[in-house]
DSSP file (Angstrom, degrees, kcal/mol; ACC not computed):
  #  RESIDUE AA STRUCTURE BP1 BP2  ACC     N-H-->O    O-->H-N    N-H-->O    O-->H-N    TCO  KAPPA ALPHA  PHI   PSI    X-CA   Y-CA   Z-CA
    1    1 A M     >        0   0    0      0, 0.0     4,-2.2     0, 0.0     5,-0.2   0.000 360.0 360.0 360.0  30.3  -10.7  -98.1   16.6
    2    2 A I  H  >  +     0   0    0      1,-0.2     4,-2.2     2,-0.2     5,-0.1   0.948 360.0  43.5 -60.0 -50.1  -10.1 -101.9   16.2
    3    3 A L  H  > S+     0   0    0      2,-0.2     4,-2.6     1,-0.2    -1,-0.2   0.894 112.0  52.7 -66.9 -39.5   -8.9 -101.6   12.6
    4    4 A A  H  > S+     0   0    0      1,-0.2     4,-2.2     2,-0.2    -1,-0.2   0.919 111.5  47.1 -61.4 -42.8   -6.7  -98.6   13.2
    5    5 A T  H  X S+     0   0    0     -4,-2.2     4,-2.7     1,-0.2     6,-0.3   0.890 110.7  52.9 -64.7 -38.8   -5.0 -100.4   16.1
    6    6 A C  H  X>S+     0   0    0     -4,-2.2     4,-1.3    -5,-0.2     5,-1.2   0.918 109.1  49.3 -61.1 -43.5   -4.6 -103.4   13.9
    7    7 A L  H  <5S+     0   0    0     -4,-2.6    -2,-0.2     1,-0.2     3,-0.2   0.919 114.8  43.5 -63.5 -43.7   -3.0 -101.4   11.2
    8    8 A L  H  <5S+     0   0    0     -4,-2.2    -2,-0.2     1,-0.2    -1,-0.2   0.887 117.6  45.3 -69.1 -38.8   -0.5  -99.8   13.6
    9    9 A G  H  <5S-     0   0    0     -4,-2.7    -1,-0.2     2,-0.2    -2,-0.2   0.589 105.4-126.5 -82.9 -10.7    0.2 -103.0   15.4
   10   10 A G  T  <5S+     0   0    0     -4,-1.3     2,-0.3     1,-0.2    -3,-0.2   0.662  78.8  78.4  75.3  14.8    0.6 -105.0   12.2
   11   11 A M  S   <S-     0   0    0     -5,-1.2     2,-0.4    -6,-0.3    -2,-0.2  -0.979  73.4-121.8-149.4 161.8   -1.9 -107.6   13.3
   12   12 A F        -     0   0    0     -2,-0.3    -9,-0.1    -3,-0.1   -10,-0.0  -0.824  30.7-121.5-104.2 146.4   -5.6 -108.2   13.6
   13   13 A F    >>  -     0   0    0     -2,-0.4     3,-1.9   -11,-0.1     4,-0.5  -0.538  21.4-115.4 -85.9 152.6   -7.2 -109.1   16.8
   14   14 A P  H >> S+     0   0    0      0, 0.0     4,-1.3     0, 0.0     3,-0.6   0.729 108.4  77.4 -57.5 -21.8   -9.2 -112.3   17.4
   15   15 A T  H 3> S+     0   0    0      1,-0.2     4,-0.9     2,-0.2   -13,-0.0   0.809  85.2  62.6 -61.1 -27.3  -12.3 -110.1   17.9
   16   16 A L  H X4 S+     0   0    0     -3,-1.9     3,-0.8     1,-0.2     4,-0.4   0.915 101.0  51.0 -61.6 -41.7  -12.5 -109.7   14.1
   17   17 A Q  H X< S+     0   0    0     -3,-0.6     3,-1.0    -4,-0.5    -1,-0.2   0.837 102.9  59.5 -65.9 -32.3  -13.0 -113.5   13.7
   18   18 A A  H 3< S+     0   0    0     -4,-1.3    -1,-0.2     1,-0.2    -2,-0.2   0.762 104.1  51.9 -67.5 -23.5  -15.8 -113.5   16.2
   19   19 A E  T << S+     0   0    0     -4,-0.9    -1,-0.2    -3,-0.8    -2,-0.2   0.493  82.9 108.1 -92.6  -3.2  -17.7 -111.0   14.0
   20   20 A V  S <  S-     0   0    0     -3,-1.0    10,-0.1    -4,-0.4    23,-0.0  -0.616  72.8-123.3 -77.6 124.7  -17.5 -113.0   10.8
   21   21 A P        -     0   0    0      0, 0.0     2,-1.7     0, 0.0    74,-0.1  -0.278  33.9 -96.8 -61.9 154.6  -20.8 -114.6    9.8
   22   22 A D  S    S+     0   0    0      1,-0.1    -2,-0.0     2,-0.0     0, 0.0  -0.560  75.1 131.8 -78.4  85.7  -20.7 -118.4    9.4
   23   23 A R    >   -     0   0    0     -2,-1.7     3,-1.7     3,-0.2    -1,-0.1  -0.666  44.6-153.0-135.4  78.0  -20.2 -118.6    5.6
   24   24 A P  T 3  S+     0   0    0      0, 0.0     3,-0.1     0, 0.0    -2,-0.0  -0.201  76.9  17.2 -55.8 138.2  -17.4 -121.1    4.9
   25   25 A G  T 3  S+     0   0    0      1,-0.2     2,-0.4    83,-0.2    83,-0.2   0.443 104.4 102.3  83.5  -0.2  -15.5 -120.5    1.7
   26   26 A E    <   -     0   0    0     -3,-1.7     2,-0.5    82,-0.1    -1,-0.2  -0.900  69.1-127.4-118.8 146.8  -16.7 -116.9    1.1
   27   27 A L  E     +A   98   0A   0     71,-0.6    71,-2.6    -2,-0.4     2,-0.3  -0.779  40.1 174.5 -82.2 130.1  -15.1 -113.6    1.7
   28   28 A V  E     -A   97   0A   0     -2,-0.5    16,-1.8    69,-0.3     2,-0.5  -0.962  40.2-101.5-136.4 156.2  -17.3 -111.4    3.8
   29   29 A I  E     +B   43   0A   0     67,-2.4    66,-2.6    -2,-0.3    14,-0.2  -0.656  37.9 177.8 -72.6 123.8  -17.2 -108.0    5.5
   30   30 A C  E     +     0   0A   0     12,-2.9     2,-0.3    -2,-0.5    13,-0.2   0.628  61.6  10.6-106.7 -17.0  -16.5 -108.8    9.1
   31   31 A I  E     -B   42   0A   0     11,-1.2    11,-3.1    62,-0.1     2,-0.5  -0.970  52.8-159.4-159.5 145.7  -16.2 -105.3   10.5
   32   32 A I  E     -B   41   0A   0     -2,-0.3     9,-0.2     9,-0.2    62,-0.1  -0.982  10.5-167.7-127.7 118.6  -16.9 -101.7    9.5
   33   33 A E  E     -B   40   0A   0      7,-3.0     7,-2.5    -2,-0.5     5,-0.1  -0.906  18.7-136.7-109.7 109.1  -15.2  -99.0   11.4
   34   34 A P        -     0   0    0      0, 0.0     2,-0.3     0, 0.0     5,-0.2  -0.322  25.2-172.2 -63.5 142.1  -16.6  -95.5   10.7
   35   35 A G        -     0   0    0      1,-0.1     4,-0.1    -2,-0.0     0, 0.0  -0.822  36.3-109.9-128.6 170.6  -14.1  -92.7   10.2
   36   36 A D  S    S+     0   0    0     -2,-0.3     3,-0.1     1,-0.1    -1,-0.1   0.907 117.4  16.0 -66.5 -42.4  -14.1  -89.0    9.8
   37   37 A L  S    S-     0   0    0      1,-0.4     2,-0.3    -3,-0.0    -1,-0.1   0.776 137.6  -5.5-101.8 -34.0  -13.1  -89.1    6.1
   38   38 A T        -     0   0    0     -5,-0.1    -1,-0.4    44,-0.0     2,-0.3  -0.982  68.7-108.1-156.2 159.8  -13.8  -92.7    5.2
   39   39 A D        -     0   0    0     -2,-0.3    44,-0.5    -5,-0.2     2,-0.5  -0.689  25.1-134.8 -91.2 147.6  -14.8  -96.0    6.7
   40   40 A L  E     -BC  33  82A   0     -7,-2.5    -7,-3.0    -2,-0.3     2,-0.5  -0.888  19.5-155.2 -99.6 134.0  -12.3  -98.9    7.2
   41   41 A I  E     -BC  32  81A   0     40,-2.6    40,-2.6    -2,-0.5     2,-0.4  -0.942   2.0-149.4-115.9 125.0  -13.7 -102.3    6.1
   42   42 A G  E     -BC  31  80A   0    -11,-3.1   -12,-2.9    -2,-0.5   -11,-1.2  -0.800  11.8-163.2 -94.8 133.0  -12.4 -105.5    7.5
   43   43 A I  E     -BC  29  79A   0     36,-2.8    36,-1.8    -2,-0.4   -14,-0.2  -0.904  21.6-133.9-116.0 143.2  -12.5 -108.6    5.3
   44   44 A N  S    S+     0   0    0    -16,-1.8     2,-0.3    -2,-0.4    34,-0.1   0.121  83.1  66.2 -85.8  22.4  -12.2 -112.2    6.6
   45   45 A G        +     0   0    0    -17,-0.1    30,-0.2    34,-0.1    32,-0.2  -0.934  54.5 154.1-136.4 161.9   -9.7 -113.3    3.9
   46   46 A G    > > -     0   0    0     30,-0.5     5,-2.0    -2,-0.3     3,-1.6  -0.552  60.3 -23.3-154.1-141.6   -6.1 -112.4    3.0
   47   47 A L  G > 5S+     0   0    0     28,-3.1     3,-1.9    31,-0.3    29,-0.2   0.851 124.6  61.2 -56.7 -38.5   -2.8 -113.5    1.4
   48   48 A E  G 3 5S+     0   0    0     28,-2.6    -1,-0.3     1,-0.3    29,-0.1   0.744 105.8  47.9 -63.0 -22.4   -3.7 -117.2    1.9
   49   49 A Q  G < 5S-     0   0    0     -3,-1.6    57,-2.5    27,-0.4    -1,-0.3   0.325 126.3 -99.6 -99.3   6.3   -6.8 -116.6   -0.4
   50   50 A G  T < 5S+     0   0    0     -3,-1.9    -3,-0.2     1,-0.3     2,-0.2   0.562  72.7 147.3  90.4   8.6   -4.8 -114.8   -3.0
   51   51 A L      < -     0   0    0     -5,-2.0    -1,-0.3    24,-0.1    -2,-0.1  -0.539  22.6-176.2 -79.2 145.6   -5.8 -111.2   -2.0
   52   52 A L    >   -     0   0    0     -2,-0.2     3,-1.9    21,-0.0    19,-0.2  -0.975  35.9 -88.1-138.3 150.9   -3.2 -108.5   -2.5
   53   53 A P  T 3  S+     0   0    0      0, 0.0    19,-0.2     0, 0.0     3,-0.1  -0.328 114.0  31.1 -56.5 140.1   -3.0 -104.8   -1.7
   54   54 A G  T 3  S+     0   0    0     17,-3.0    18,-0.1     1,-0.3     2,-0.1   0.226  86.7 131.8  94.0 -13.4   -4.5 -102.7   -4.5
   55   55 A M    <   -     0   0    0     -3,-1.9    16,-2.7    15,-0.1     2,-0.5  -0.379  52.0-134.3 -68.9 150.9   -7.1 -105.4   -5.6
   56   56 A V  E     -D   70   0A   0     14,-0.2    45,-2.7    -3,-0.1    46,-0.5  -0.922  17.1-160.6-107.9 131.7  -10.7 -104.3   -6.1
   57   57 A L  E     -DE  69 100A   0     12,-2.5    12,-2.6    -2,-0.5     2,-0.4  -0.921  11.8-139.0-111.1 135.8  -13.5 -106.4   -4.6
   58   58 A S  E     -DE  68  99A   0     41,-3.2    41,-2.6    -2,-0.4     2,-0.4  -0.759  21.0-145.2 -86.5 140.6  -17.1 -106.3   -5.7
   59   59 A V  E     -DE  67  98A   0      8,-3.0     7,-3.5    -2,-0.4     8,-1.3  -0.920  17.7-174.8-114.5 133.3  -19.5 -106.5   -2.8
   60   60 A F  E     -DE  65  97A   0     37,-3.2    37,-2.2    -2,-0.4     2,-0.4  -0.928  14.2-170.3-127.5 149.0  -22.9 -108.2   -3.0
   61   61 A R  E >  S-D   64   0A   0      3,-2.6     3,-2.1    -2,-0.3    35,-0.1  -0.977  81.9 -12.8-136.6 124.5  -25.9 -108.7   -0.8
   62   62 A N  T 3  S-     0   0    0     -2,-0.4     3,-0.1     1,-0.3    -1,-0.1   0.865 129.4 -54.9  53.1  39.3  -28.6 -111.1   -1.7
   63   63 A G  T 3  S+     0   0    0      1,-0.2     2,-0.4    34,-0.0    -1,-0.3   0.427 115.6 113.0  78.9  -1.6  -27.2 -111.5   -5.2
   64   64 A Q  E <  S-D   61   0A   0     -3,-2.1    -3,-2.6     1,-0.0    -1,-0.2  -0.874  72.7-112.8-108.7 138.1  -27.3 -107.7   -5.8
   65   65 A R  E     +D   60   0A   0     -2,-0.4    -5,-0.3    -5,-0.2     3,-0.1  -0.459  33.6 174.7 -68.4 132.4  -24.2 -105.6   -6.3
   66   66 A V  E     -     0   0A   0     -7,-3.5    21,-3.1     1,-0.3     2,-0.3   0.745  53.2 -65.8-106.6 -38.0  -23.8 -103.1   -3.4
   67   67 A G  E     -DF  59  86A   0     -8,-1.3    -8,-3.0    19,-0.3    -1,-0.3  -0.961  48.3 -80.5 177.0-161.8  -20.4 -101.5   -4.2
   68   68 A E  E     -DF  58  85A   0     17,-2.7    16,-2.5    -2,-0.3    17,-1.7  -0.978  25.6-154.8-136.3 148.5  -16.6 -102.0   -4.6
   69   69 A L  E     -DF  57  83A   0    -12,-2.6   -12,-2.5    -2,-0.3     2,-0.5  -0.912   8.9-144.9-120.8 149.4  -13.8 -102.0   -2.1
   70   70 A L  E     -DF  56  82A   0     12,-2.8    12,-2.3    -2,-0.3     2,-0.3  -0.970  23.2-131.8-112.7 117.8  -10.1 -101.2   -2.6
   71   71 A L  E     + F   0  81A   0    -16,-2.7   -17,-3.0    -2,-0.5    10,-0.3  -0.525  33.0 167.2 -71.6 129.2   -7.7 -103.4   -0.5
   72   72 A T  E     +     0   0A   0      8,-2.9     2,-0.4     1,-0.4     9,-0.2   0.700  66.5  25.7-112.8 -31.1   -5.2 -101.3    1.3
   73   73 A R  E     - F   0  80A   0      7,-1.7     7,-3.1   -21,-0.1     2,-0.4  -0.990  65.8-176.5-139.2 126.7   -3.7 -103.7    3.9
   74   74 A V  E     + F   0  79A   0     -2,-0.4     5,-0.2     5,-0.2     2,-0.2  -0.988   4.5 173.1-130.8 128.7   -3.5 -107.5    3.5
   75   75 A Q        -     0   0    0      3,-3.1   -28,-3.1    -2,-0.4   -27,-0.3  -0.540  53.6 -73.4-117.1-172.4   -2.3 -110.1    6.0
   76   76 A E  S    S+     0   0    0    -30,-0.3   -28,-2.6     1,-0.2   -30,-0.5   0.890 123.4   3.0 -53.2 -49.7   -2.4 -113.9    5.9
   77   77 A Q  S    S+     0   0    0    -32,-0.2     2,-0.3   -31,-0.2    -1,-0.2   0.203 126.8  45.4-128.0  15.9   -6.1 -114.4    6.7
   78   78 A C        -     0   0    0     -3,-0.2    -3,-3.1   -34,-0.1     2,-0.3  -0.990  55.5-166.9-156.0 160.1   -7.5 -110.9    6.9
   79   79 A A  E     -CF  43  74A   0    -36,-1.8   -36,-2.8    -2,-0.3     2,-0.4  -0.969  15.4-136.8-147.8 159.3   -7.5 -107.6    5.0
   80   80 A V  E     -CF  42  73A   0     -7,-3.1    -8,-2.9    -2,-0.3    -7,-1.7  -0.964  27.5-179.6-119.5 138.6   -8.5 -103.9    5.3
   81   81 A A  E     -CF  41  71A   0    -40,-2.6   -40,-2.6    -2,-0.4     2,-0.3  -0.899  21.9-136.1-135.2 161.9  -10.2 -102.0    2.5
   82   82 A L  E     -CF  40  70A   0    -12,-2.3   -12,-2.8    -2,-0.3     2,-0.5  -0.867  37.9-100.8-111.5 151.8  -11.6  -98.6    1.7
   83   83 A I  E     + F   0  69A   0    -44,-0.5   -14,-0.3    -2,-0.3     3,-0.1  -0.629  38.9 176.5 -73.8 120.8  -14.9  -98.1   -0.1
   84   84 A A  E     -     0   0A   0    -16,-2.5     2,-0.3    -2,-0.5   -15,-0.2   0.784  65.3  -6.9 -93.3 -33.9  -14.2  -97.4   -3.7
   85   85 A A  E     - F   0  68A   0    -17,-1.7   -17,-2.7     2,-0.0     2,-0.4  -0.982  55.6-158.7-161.0 149.4  -17.8  -97.1   -4.9
   86   86 A L  E     - F   0  67A   0     -2,-0.3   -19,-0.3   -19,-0.3     3,-0.1  -0.989  27.3-116.4-130.7 143.2  -21.3  -97.6   -3.8
   87   87 A E    >   -     0   0    0    -21,-3.1     3,-1.8    -2,-0.4   -21,-0.0  -0.425  57.0 -75.5 -68.3 152.8  -24.5  -98.2   -5.8
   88   88 A P  T 3  S+     0   0    0      0, 0.0    -1,-0.1     0, 0.0     3,-0.1  -0.244 116.3   1.8 -54.2 134.3  -27.1  -95.4   -5.4
   89   89 A K  T 3  S+     0   0    0      1,-0.2     2,-0.3    -3,-0.1    -2,-0.1   0.706 106.5 122.0  61.4  24.3  -28.9  -95.5   -2.1
   90   90 A K    <   -     0   0    0     -3,-1.8     2,-0.3   -24,-0.1    -1,-0.2  -0.841  39.7-170.8-114.7 153.6  -26.9  -98.6   -0.9
   91   91 A T        -     0   0    0     -2,-0.3     2,-0.2    -3,-0.1    -4,-0.0  -0.914  26.5-109.2-132.5 162.1  -24.7  -99.0    2.1
   92   92 A L        -     0   0    0     -2,-0.3     2,-0.3     4,-0.0   -60,-0.0  -0.619  34.2-170.9 -89.4 154.3  -22.3 -101.8    3.2
   93   93 A A    >   -     0   0    0     -2,-0.2     3,-2.2   -62,-0.0   -64,-0.3  -0.988  34.6 -91.6-143.4 151.2  -23.1 -104.1    6.1
   94   94 A V  T 3  S+     0   0    0     -2,-0.3   -64,-0.2     1,-0.3     3,-0.1  -0.425 115.1  35.3 -57.7 132.6  -21.3 -106.8    8.1
   95   95 A G  T 3  S+     0   0    0    -66,-2.6    -1,-0.3     1,-0.4   -65,-0.1   0.224  80.4 138.8 101.8 -13.5  -22.0 -110.1    6.3
   96   96 A D    <   -     0   0    0     -3,-2.2   -67,-2.4   -67,-0.1    -1,-0.4  -0.403  55.3-118.8 -62.9 142.5  -21.9 -108.7    2.7
   97   97 A R  E     -AE  28  60A   0    -37,-2.2   -37,-3.2   -69,-0.2     2,-0.4  -0.645  26.1-158.2 -87.6 139.0  -20.1 -111.0    0.4
   98   98 A A  E     -AE  27  59A   0    -71,-2.6   -71,-0.6    -2,-0.3   -39,-0.2  -0.941   9.5-176.5-120.8 141.9  -17.0 -109.8   -1.5
   99   99 A T  E     - E   0  58A   0    -41,-2.6   -41,-3.2    -2,-0.4   -73,-0.0  -0.999  31.8-111.7-136.6 130.9  -15.5 -111.2   -4.7
  100  100 A P  E     - E   0  57A   0      0, 0.0   -43,-0.2     0, 0.0     3,-0.1  -0.361  18.0-149.8 -60.4 138.7  -12.2 -110.1   -6.4
  101  101 A K  S    S+     0   0    0    -45,-2.7     2,-0.3     1,-0.1   -44,-0.1   0.850  77.2  14.0 -76.7 -36.0  -12.9 -108.3   -9.7
  102  102 A L  S    S+     0   0    0    -46,-0.5    -1,-0.1     2,-0.1   -46,-0.1  -0.918  99.3  34.8-136.8 159.9   -9.6 -109.5  -11.3
  103  103 A G  S    S-     0   0    0     -2,-0.3     2,-0.2    -3,-0.1   -52,-0.0  -0.098  89.6 -46.1  90.6 173.4   -6.9 -112.0  -10.7
  104  104 A K        -     0   0    0    -54,-0.1     2,-0.4     2,-0.0    -2,-0.1  -0.566  52.0-167.7 -83.3 145.6   -6.7 -115.4   -9.2
  105  105 A F        -     0   0    0     -2,-0.2   -55,-0.2    -5,-0.1   -56,-0.1  -0.998  12.5-155.3-138.4 130.1   -8.6 -116.2   -6.0
  106  106 A K        -     0   0    0    -57,-2.5   -55,-0.1    -2,-0.4    -2,-0.0  -0.923  27.3-126.3-106.2 112.7   -8.3 -119.2   -3.8
  107  107 A P              0   0    0      0, 0.0   -81,-0.1     0, 0.0   -57,-0.0  -0.172 360.0 360.0 -56.1 148.8  -11.5 -119.7   -1.7
  108  108 A I              0   0    0    -83,-0.2   -83,-0.2   -59,-0.1   -82,-0.1   0.462 360.0 360.0 -81.3 360.0  -11.1 -120.0    2.0
């Protein structure tokens, strides 16, 4: 329940940063918290990188599109998203790369 606690507390814990793969300059999925109705997805970028609540991110693995995320909570350097769409027979994984579909984006 790391992400749920983060949402309630208004902050993200340092443990999120420990799970981020070493990929400087890229947005990546750093944590996936399974839920009863939907999973919460933690992203290693936030307001400082130009992300805003309501933005849609495309998710890629090895250059292939895996799905899309909808940002629901964004803080300075981290964000929480919900899965908006998945490609057939695909799942999300920690380390998948995310890219905003629209709008300006400042790499980390």
